[in-house]
N, C-alpha and C positions, 0 to 999 in steps of 0.2 A: 412506893414501897415498900410503908407499913401494912399495906393491905398485903401482899405478897409472902411476908411475914409470919403475919395472923394465917393465914391459910396456909403455909406452912407448918406451924404450930397446933393447928386443930388437925393438922394429918392430910387437909382437903389436897395436898398436892403430891402425888406420885410418881415421879419417871417413869417408872419400871411397870404399870400396867399399860398397856397397848394390847388394841387389836390390831391383826394384819387385813387386807382389805383382799376379798376374795376373790378369784379369778387372776390374782395379780402374779407378778416373777415369782416373788415371797412363796405364795400359796401352792404354786405348783410345785417349787421345789421342797417343800415339806413334805408336801403328798407323794412325790419321789424317794422320798425320806423315808417317810412310814410304811410306804408300800414294800420296799426292796428289805428292809428290817424284819418287816413279818415275811415276806417271801425266806428270808435269810431262817430267820429262828426255826419255821419250821419246817427249812432243808437240815439244819443241823442237829447233833443229837451228840450225848455225853459230853465230853472233854472241849470238842469244837465249838457248841452250843456256847458253855462256859465260860468259852473264851471271848466268843465273838460281843456276848450279852456283859464283860467285863469290857470291854472295848467301849461299847455304846456307853454305859453309863458313865465312865473317864471320859469318854469323848463330851459329856454332859457335861460334867462338873469343869470340865478345861473354859466349854463353852461360855458359863457363869463368871467362872473365874475373870474372865477375859471381857465381855460385858462388863462387869463391875468396875475392873481396873480403867476401862477407856470412858465411863462415864465420869470417874474420879478424874484421868487425864483433861477430859474434856472441859469441866466445870472448874478444874484450875486456872487451865487456861483462859477460860472464859472471865475467871477474876484476875487475872496477870493483864489481860486485856483494860479492863473496867477498870483498876487501879491506874494505869498508867494513861488511860485518858481523860480522866481523875487530875492527873498532875499536868496542870496546862504548862507550868514555869519552868521547863526543861530545856525552851529552843533558844533558837539565838535571837527570835522577834518578839517582842513585848507588844501589849495591845497600847495605844495612843490617851492618856488620858486627861 
């Protein structure tokens, strides 16, 4: 446990730094998004283009906020599970001493 806390203190643990696997379903869908965004940006002009880019940027912000919130929710759930696991005296059966 101490080792993990030291790694966190020194900045060696950064859960949001990840690479995705090439040729994965994720990578394929990211490519589709990028290709379609580029095509739409080239097709649109004026207010329509501005509206689309505002939409893309807002969606990116929502995705980032959602990722942060889900990380916090998952972290809190993990801590709650850990606390419950450590509280071994809450059942009706006890160890025989």
